[in-house]
N, C-alpha and C positions, 0 to 999 in steps of 0.2 A: 505494499499500499504505500502510496507516495505521501511524504509528510509536508505540509503547507508550512511556509515561513511565517513568522509572527504576524507580519502585515497582512499576509493573505488570509490567515485565520480570522483576524480582526474584520476583514472585508466579508468574509463569508458569514460572519455573524449577522451581518446587516440583512441577510437573506432569510435568516430564521424567523419562523412565524410566532414562536413563543414570545411571550411578554419578556422585555429586557430588565436586567437587574443593574441598576446604576448605583455605583458605590459613592455615596453622598460624602464627598470631600475625602474620599478613601474609605477604609474600615475606620471611620472617625469614632465609633463607639469603643474601640479597643486601642487606637493610637492617636496621638495629637493630630488633629485634622490637617490635611494640606501638607503632608510631608510624604517624602518617598517611601518611608516605612508604612504609612497608612495606605498609600496606593498599591504597594507591593503586597501587603496583606490582603487587601480586597482582591487582587488578581488571583492570589492563591486560593482564596475561598470561592472563586467561581464567578465574580462579577462580570458582566458583559462590557460595562463601560466604567471609567473612573472620572470623577467630576472636580475639575479645578475652577474655583473662582478666581478671576484674573484681575489684577490691579498692576499699574505700572510703577516702576522706580523713577528716581529724579532723571536717570539716563536713558528712560524709555524702554526698559526691559520688563516684559510681562512676567510676573511671579504670582504664586499661588497663595492667597490669603482670603479669608472669608469677607474682611473689610480692609480698607486701606488704613483705618486705624488700628494699630497692631499691639496695643497694650494688653488685651485680652488673650492674644494667641502667641505672644513671644516674650522673652525676658528683657525687652528693651528699657523697661523702667529700672533695671538694676545696672545699667551701663552709665556710669557718671559721665562719660565723654558725650553722651547724646542728651543730656539733661535739658540743655537750652534748645533742643528740637521741639519740646513739647509746646503745643499750640492748640487754640481753638478755631475751628473753621465750620463754615456753613456747608453741609452736605446734603443735597436734596432737601433744602429748606430747613434743616435741623442743624442746631449748635452741637458739634462734637469737639470734645477736648482729649488730646492724646499725643501719640506720635503717628505720622502718616508715611506711608511707602513713598509718596511723591516727593518727600524731603530728604531721602536717602538713596545713595548710589547703590547699585548691586552689590559692589564690593563691601559697603558698609552693612547692608542687610545680611550678608554671609557671616558677619561676626555675631549675629544673633541666634538664639535658639528657640525653637517651637515649645510651647506648652499647652496643656489641657484647657479648653475653653470652658468646659463644665466641671471643674474639679470637685464640686460638692457632690456630683452624681457619678463621676467616673474616676475620680482619684488623681494622683499626680506621679504616678510611678515612672512614667516615661518623660517627664519634664527635663529639659536641657539636652536631650540626646540627638535631636534631629535638627537640620538646617532648613531654610526656605528654599523650595525648588523653583526653577524657571518653568515656564511653559514648554520650552524646547526640551528640557530634560524630562518633562512629563510624557510629552509626544513620543520621544525616544524609547521610553520605558514601555509605553503602550503598544508601540509598533514591535518591539522585541518579544513581548510576551503575549502578543495576539488578542488585545482587546482594544476597544475604541476609547475615545475622549469625548467628553460632553462639558466644554467650558461654558462658564458664565461671565458675560461682560458686566462687571460692576460699575455702577454709576457712570454710565458712558457720556451723558450730557455733562456732568461735572468734569470729568477728565478731559473732554473736548474743549471746554472752557478755559482750562489752564494750559493747553497746548500739548497734553500728553493723551489724546485720543487712543483708544485701545482697539478700535475695529480694524484699522489699516495693518498694525503689527500682527493681530490676530490672523488675518487672512494671508499676510505674508509668510508666516510660520507655517500655516497649513499647505500653502503652496510649495514651500521648501521641502516639506515632508512628503509631497505627492498626494496630499489628502484634501485638495481643494476641488472635489468632485462631489456630484449628488450620490454616488454609490460608496463614498468613503465612510469609513465607520466614525462618524463625527455628527454632533448635533451641537449648535451654538444657541445659547439661551439668553434671555434677558428679560427684566421687568419692565423695561422701557419699550416704546413702540418704534420711535423713529429710527433708532439705530438698527433695529431688526429690518425695517423697510429699506434703509440704505444698504445694509449687508444684502439683502434680497436682489439688488441690482448689480452686486459685484462678485458673488460667489454662488455656486451651486449647492453648497453644503446645506443640509437640512436645518431649518430654524425652528426654534421653540419659544413661544411666547409664554412667559411665566406670569402667573396670576396669584396675587395674595388673596386671603380670606376677607380682607377689608382694604380700604384705602384706594388709591389710583396710582398710575404711572407717573414717576417723578417728572417726566418730560411734558406732562400735560397733554399728550396726544389721544387720551381717552379720558371720559368723565369719572369713571370708576372701573375697578376690576369686576364689579357685580354686572356693570353694563356690558362689559366685554365677554361675560360668562352667559349672556342670553343667546338665543337662537340667532338673533340678528347680529349681535356682536361677534359670534363665532364665525359667521360667514364672512365678515369684514376680516377677521384674523387670518382666515384661510386664504386671502388674496397675497399674503406675503409669508405665510408660516406653514410648516409641515405638520406642527402639532402644538399643543399646549401642556404647560406644566403647572397645573393648579395645586394650590394648597389642598391637602386631603379633605379638610373641612368643607370645601366647596363641592365635594362629591358626596361625603357622608360625615356629618358632624358628631363624632362619637359614636353612641348607640343610636342616633336619631334614624329616621327614615332617609335613605338616599335620595339625592336630587336627580334631575334629568340631565346632568351636565355630560355625562360619558356619552349617553344617546345622541344629544343634540350635537357635540362635537363631532361624533362619527358621521352624523347626517350631514355635517358641513364638510367632511372629508379630512378631518383633523385626527391624529393620534393623540393620546392622552397619557401623560406620564405624570402622576401626582408625587407630591413630597409632604413630608418626610417621615419615614417609617422608623421608630427607634423603640428599643427593648425595655427601656426602664418604665417603670409603673407611672411616673411622673408624666409620661407622654402618651399613656395608653387610655382608652376608654374604661370606665369603671368595671364593665363586664369582663374585661381581659386583664385585670390586674392580679397580681399574686401577692396577697398580704397588703400591709399599709405602708411598708417602706418604700419611699419614692425612688430609692435607688435600686431596688430589687428588679429583676427582669420578669416581665410577665409574658403573655401569650401573643408575642409578636407575629409568630407565623399565622395564627389565627386571624389577627387584624389583616395581614397582607391578603389572605385567603378572601376575606370579605370583598376586597376591591378588586381582586382577580375575578371573583363571580360577577361583579358589575361589569367587566369587559375591558378594564384598562389595559393599556399596550405595553407598559413599563412601569417602573416606580423607582423612586430614590429611597435608599435606605443607609442608615449608619452601620448596619450589621449585615453585610452582604451574604454571609453563610446561612443566616436566617432567611434572607430573601430568595436565594437559590433554592433552598429546601421547600420553602412555601410554593414557589413556582413549578418545581419539578414534581411535587407531589400530585399536581393536577394531571400529569401525563396518563 
């Protein structure tokens, strides 16, 4: 039997009709998020895609952090040489205080180490062990190991306003990797609308419109996510996107009766990839919790199964092994 190279395996996964398992920031329930260690563990656990949130450095390099403010996910506050970099900025209309990736060169960021973003739930056993990876490094890992990438462009309007737009370097990186194609194992996601429409004009990569359970896109291109999640709103999204990434509450809010979102999205020709499935009781509906300790793990696989029964086409999870087991149990 001929063995496929890693990149070919990743591309073959795009033809698989099973729901895809997206490792949310890697296996972030078990390792500090957005680290090579978290992505590697996710791959070992069977994830189909690894998800980096992308923000730029001062010198224009895309790196993986949940936010450009990095005090929650790195040890930057313990570095006296960077004390004066602490600042307050307005990001998407909100005042945020801390240290920001756009104020650091890549070389400076390399001196920091990642830490757990949810220490009260997940502990700090791996704090200080791992560096901040670049998007190029993540793509290289994905290609070598036969999985896809699912990058999110964070705060695209804000970064464009300070001369550090993320769309062009993202597309350039995918072209360099040979993954700027409609059949590439890549999805690009955003909570904003305008940058997805702009990307639709310059790349064939599949685009995903993210939708939160409340609020509206920061670029003001839609009145609310709720409006986007209606039948009419979904038809509009389908003119530029391949699918939607809704907060799972938009599909089913805990133990409540499910909405029509999956059916309406499919009717509009859109795939549906909800987020985020986490094992801790703190994040699970009451009926699926195990005991009262918010840190204890409940019945995550059962929660994922509920959404698979509703017909979702993939899902984001911090615990990829649970996701793979829940998905494969339906065979």
